[in-house]
VOMARBA-875211 format. One line per field, with one value per residue (C-alpha): residue number from 0; x, y, z. Coordinates in nm, 4 decimals, padded with zeros to 6 digits. Example, Ala and Ser with C-alpha at 12.3 -4.5 7.8 and 13.67 -1.06 7.14 Angstrom:
% residues 2
pos (0,1)
x (01.2300,01.3670)
y (-00.4500,-00.1060)
z (00.7800,00.7140)
END
This chain:
% residues 282
pos (0,1,2,3,4,5,6,7,8,9,10,11,12,13,14,15,16,17,18,19,20,21,22,23,24,25,26,27,28,29,30,31,32,33,34,35,36,37,38,39,40,41,42,43,44,45,46,47,48,49,50,51,52,53,54,55,56,57,58,59,60,61,62,63,64,65,66,67,68,69,70,71,72,73,74,75,76,77,78,79,80,81,82,83,84,85,86,87,88,89,90,91,92,93,94,95,96,97,98,99,100,101,102,103,104,105,106,107,108,109,110,111,112,113,114,115,116,117,118,119,120,121,122,123,124,125,126,127,128,129,130,131,132,133,134,135,136,137,138,139,140,141,142,143,144,145,146,147,148,149,150,151,152,153,154,155,156,157,158,159,160,161,162,163,164,165,166,167,168,169,170,171,172,173,174,175,176,177,178,179,180,181,182,183,184,185,186,187,188,189,190,191,192,193,194,195,196,197,198,199,200,201,202,203,204,205,206,207,208,209,210,211,212,213,214,215,216,217,218,219,220,221,222,223,224,225,226,227,228,229,230,231,232,233,234,235,236,237,238,239,240,241,242,243,244,245,246,247,248,249,250,251,252,253,254,255,256,257,258,259,260,261,262,263,264,265,266,267,268,269,270,271,272,273,274,275,276,277,278,279,280,281)
x (-00.0028,00.1161,00.2646,00.1003,00.2480,00.1741,00.4772,00.5435,00.6324,00.9762,01.0478,01.1472,00.8034,00.6377,00.7563,00.6055,00.2733,00.2878,00.3159,00.0174,-00.1854,-00.0900,-00.2089,-00.5590,-00.5714,-00.5183,-00.2308,-00.0221,00.2416,00.5824,00.7373,00.4503,00.6365,00.8570,00.5810,00.3827,00.6661,00.7329,00.3731,00.3710,00.6567,00.4842,00.1454,00.2075,00.1402,00.2166,00.0800,00.3231,00.2704,00.5795,00.7715,00.6215,00.4098,00.0406,-00.1530,-00.1023,-00.2989,-00.1896,-00.3318,-00.1972,-00.2401,-00.2906,-00.2934,-00.4578,-00.7856,-00.7799,-00.6829,-00.6791,-00.6923,-00.5767,-00.3626,-00.5974,-00.5073,-00.4614,-00.2966,-00.5642,-00.4963,-00.5115,-00.8379,-01.1047,-00.8802,-00.8776,-00.5482,-00.6925,-00.9526,-00.6881,-00.4696,-00.7660,-00.8485,-00.4716,-00.4888,-00.8198,-00.6839,-00.3934,-00.6510,-00.8766,-01.0441,-00.9918,-01.2346,-01.1141,-01.1563,-01.1069,-01.1686,-01.3422,-01.3804,-01.7406,-01.7023,-01.5747,-01.8158,-02.0745,-01.7931,-01.6830,-02.0289,-02.0428,-01.7356,-01.8996,-01.8028,-02.0559,-02.0134,-02.0244,-01.9444,-01.8559,-01.5048,-01.4882,-01.1684,-01.1679,-00.9027,-00.7949,-00.6091,-00.7518,-00.6862,-00.3727,-00.3287,-00.6593,-00.6342,-00.6356,-00.8618,-00.7434,-00.4619,-00.4141,-00.0574,00.0700,00.3917,00.6125,00.4564,00.8048,00.8761,00.5799,00.6937,00.5805,00.3927,00.1453,00.1046,00.0416,-00.2152,-00.3954,-00.3976,-00.5797,-00.8732,-00.9323,-00.8163,-00.9245,-00.5742,-00.2307,-00.0041,00.3163,00.5507,00.3432,00.2752,00.6330,00.7624,00.4340,00.4790,00.8604,00.9631,01.1133,00.9613,00.6681,00.5410,00.3662,00.1770,00.0141,-00.2178,-00.1522,-00.3475,-00.2958,-00.0403,-00.2776,-00.2986,-00.5967,-00.5189,-00.2682,-00.2259,00.0435,00.1127,00.3096,00.3886,00.2278,00.2216,-00.0456,-00.2048,-00.0174,-00.2309,-00.3079,-00.3812,-00.4710,-00.6571,-00.7567,-00.8772,-01.1185,-01.3001,-01.3355,-01.1421,-00.8592,-00.8734,-00.8907,-00.5929,-00.3840,-00.4813,-00.4357,-00.0909,00.0271,-00.1160,00.0955,00.4194,00.3843,00.0890,00.1482,00.0469,-00.3271,-00.3774,-00.6211,-00.7978,-00.9932,-01.3064,-01.5364,-01.9048,-01.9755,-01.8540,-02.0642,-01.8553,-01.5559,-01.7652,-01.8731,-01.5063,-01.3806,-01.6398,-01.5769,-01.2043,-01.3073,-01.2033,-01.4019,-01.4950,-01.2845,-01.2803,-01.5095,-01.4595,-01.6427,-01.4989,-01.6136,-01.5724,-01.6359,-01.7352,-01.9058,-01.7832,-01.4979,-01.5745,-01.3472,-01.3891,-01.5718,-01.6455,-01.2723,-01.1965,-01.1719,-00.9453,-00.8366,-00.4668,-00.4434,-00.6867,-00.4506,-00.3657,-00.6467)
y (-00.0003,00.3526,00.5298,00.8585,01.1007,01.4597,01.6882,02.0541,02.2168,02.3798,02.7170,02.5504,02.3728,02.6929,02.7574,02.4291,02.5328,02.8473,02.6480,02.4501,02.7594,02.8998,02.5834,02.6339,02.9781,03.1604,03.3937,03.3963,03.6684,03.6052,03.6688,03.5942,03.3033,03.5275,03.6877,03.3504,03.1613,03.4443,03.4553,03.1085,02.8735,02.5611,02.6605,02.5000,02.1177,01.8836,01.5362,01.2884,00.9659,00.7487,01.0633,01.2775,01.5761,01.5230,01.7639,02.0859,02.3135,02.6265,02.6763,02.9935,03.0899,03.4650,03.5940,03.3752,03.3106,03.3407,03.1080,03.1128,02.8245,02.8367,02.6633,02.3506,02.1505,01.7856,01.7133,01.6719,01.2945,01.1997,01.3631,01.1788,00.9179,01.0750,01.2358,01.5883,01.5176,01.3511,01.6626,01.8780,01.7148,01.7588,02.1182,02.1891,02.0105,02.2653,02.5504,02.3962,02.6512,02.9227,03.1186,03.0042,03.1910,03.0908,03.2366,02.9422,02.8806,02.8292,02.4619,02.3878,02.5998,02.3348,02.1171,02.3994,02.4494,02.0775,02.1214,02.4175,02.7181,02.9808,03.2601,03.6287,03.7845,03.7347,03.8381,03.9142,03.9694,04.2602,04.3043,04.5577,04.8813,05.1612,05.5114,05.6740,06.0139,05.9972,06.2731,06.2326,06.4443,06.7958,06.7697,06.4026,06.2867,05.9694,05.8431,05.5393,05.3155,05.2067,05.5544,05.5292,05.3806,05.0221,05.0477,05.2853,05.0550,04.7495,04.9526,05.0584,04.7120,04.6015,04.7914,04.5740,04.2286,04.0350,03.9767,04.1201,03.9794,04.1801,03.9111,03.8724,04.2392,04.3574,04.1534,04.1860,04.5672,04.5844,04.2638,04.2344,04.3392,04.5254,04.8784,05.0138,05.3495,05.5086,05.8009,06.0637,06.3748,06.5944,06.3472,06.0503,05.7474,05.7610,05.4624,05.1873,04.9641,04.7191,04.6023,04.2967,04.1139,03.7993,03.5486,03.7579,04.0632,04.2298,04.2024,04.4958,04.4097,04.5116,04.8363,05.0179,05.3721,05.6300,05.6908,05.5734,05.8778,05.7736,05.4184,05.5260,05.7483,05.4709,05.1953,05.4583,05.5507,05.1818,05.0767,05.3549,05.2196,04.9460,05.0713,04.7818,04.5266,04.4942,04.4790,04.2651,04.3468,04.1073,04.3086,04.2159,04.2816,04.3601,04.7150,04.8237,05.1359,04.9059,04.7264,05.0520,05.1883,04.8770,04.9338,05.2948,05.2212,05.0072,04.6637,04.3622,04.0480,03.7435,03.5120,03.4565,03.3210,03.3483,03.4618,03.2031,03.1576,02.8633,03.1264,03.4835,03.7432,03.9378,04.2939,04.4881,04.8078,04.6870,05.0389,05.0931,04.7512,04.8146,04.5072,04.2037,04.1337,03.7662,03.4946,03.2390,03.4089,03.6667)
z (-00.0068,-00.0548,00.2429,00.3072,00.5527,00.6515,00.7031,00.7773,00.4418,00.3956,00.2496,-00.0678,-00.0729,-00.0867,-00.4448,-00.5421,-00.3779,-00.5837,-00.8994,-00.8093,-00.7284,-01.0555,-01.2340,-01.0754,-01.2133,-00.8802,-01.0064,-00.6909,-00.6342,-00.7543,-00.4085,-00.1818,-00.0214,00.1783,00.3656,00.3781,00.5384,00.7894,00.9000,01.0371,00.9297,01.0779,00.9202,00.5756,00.5595,00.2653,00.2221,00.0699,-00.0947,-00.0917,-00.0520,-00.3294,-00.2457,-00.3522,-00.1503,00.0575,00.2748,00.4924,00.8386,00.9779,01.3352,01.4031,01.7645,02.0198,01.8599,01.4817,01.2019,00.8282,00.5944,00.2294,-00.0357,-00.0048,-00.3019,-00.4186,-00.7454,-00.9985,-01.1017,-00.7198,-00.6279,-00.4644,-00.2759,00.0506,00.0532,00.0738,00.3269,00.5680,00.5257,00.5837,00.9147,01.0253,00.9289,01.1148,01.4194,01.4040,01.4160,01.6820,01.9109,01.6717,01.4568,01.1267,00.8018,00.4398,00.0925,-00.0920,-00.4635,-00.5827,-00.6425,-00.2846,-00.0966,-00.0372,00.1204,00.3439,00.4644,00.5687,00.7619,00.9658,00.7686,00.6726,00.4085,00.5137,00.1906,-00.1663,-00.3056,-00.6809,-00.8429,-01.0775,-01.3344,-01.5984,-01.6536,-01.4417,-01.5433,-01.4130,-01.2415,-01.0366,-00.7905,-00.4149,-00.2050,-00.1108,00.1429,00.0873,-00.0243,-00.1390,00.0098,00.0159,00.2861,00.3896,00.5089,00.7688,01.1155,01.1084,01.4386,01.2685,00.9728,01.1978,01.3956,01.0745,00.9642,01.2612,01.1742,00.8846,00.9902,01.3028,01.4555,01.4875,01.2148,01.2236,01.1113,00.7861,00.7328,00.7424,00.4507,00.2620,00.2693,00.2443,00.0558,-00.2775,-00.6055,-00.4151,-00.4212,-00.1222,-00.0921,00.2036,00.1828,00.4518,00.5577,00.8620,00.9813,01.0066,00.7829,00.5422,00.3220,00.2376,-00.0658,-00.1925,-00.5449,-00.6294,-00.9561,-01.0444,-01.3566,-01.5211,-01.3703,-01.0942,-00.7869,-00.5396,-00.1977,00.0537,-00.0416,00.2737,00.2449,00.4353,00.1037,-00.2673,-00.3709,-00.1593,-00.2765,-00.6543,-00.6072,-00.4536,-00.7149,-01.0007,-00.8824,-00.8283,-01.1534,-01.3212,-01.2076,-01.4855,-01.7212,-01.9640,-01.7075,-01.5898,-01.2296,-01.0136,-00.6897,-00.4861,-00.3887,-00.1058,-00.1822,00.1884,00.0794,-00.1922,-00.2425,-00.3197,-00.5843,-00.7427,-00.7485,-00.9307,-01.1898,-01.2359,-01.2789,-01.5851,-01.4165,-01.4988,-01.2813,-01.3433,-01.0374,-00.7506,-00.3913,-00.0712,00.2761,00.5170,00.8909,01.1437,01.4088,01.4185,01.1381,01.2944,01.3765,01.1321,00.9375,00.6244,00.5056,00.4505,00.3028,-00.0666,-00.1484,00.0633,00.1187,00.0045,-00.0674,00.0930,00.4075,00.4571)
END
């Protein structure tokens, strides 16, 4: 009988996981693995069949009570044989006692419901080339986010995410091949957005902003750094202003998921959430 075992993934394994995600059409960032591994080095599990990787899942612990599940994949030719479900059980055991979130593709949402997850919003990926030079509101300036003290950025992120995640956020903002912009007015943060290169469209996430005008200015400025490459933003429909903005920017829907939780929907600022950070890690 084949020998199936579950191991903690190595940093090199994350490169393989990104290839699997690309094959599914998820378009992961080219350097996301650096921030992913820093978030929770023990939070990536791989199922191996006679030593060969056949399935994967990420089960990231944030703070004392939150968890996020992603990267749930089994190699296509081995699906339906129980390898994914065994890995799922191991991953959920690692997050036992936490309110667990995930962004589930449409085909898997019924299975996630059976496992105790419930949907709280739909996330639609919008892609295209937004107009450049969109003005920020009067008195608001866009600056390199890396010039802002990290403590302020981390505190701002906590308005929109249910747990502290400094070890993830630092490389996400300042890692290689990334452009991070902050909107500032009267000495206060009014917005934050990060662009990263991917296989196809560059992805922008998160997009936090006090208003659609600030969000639009951030997106336009980031897209202008490489005007030949389209951008993609994962927009939560729980913020109708974010959906309207994506449409006004000329972006079109291309990929749908649902944010789901095992417990209550976390109390975060949905009105300022114009684009989520990552489908894989929340």
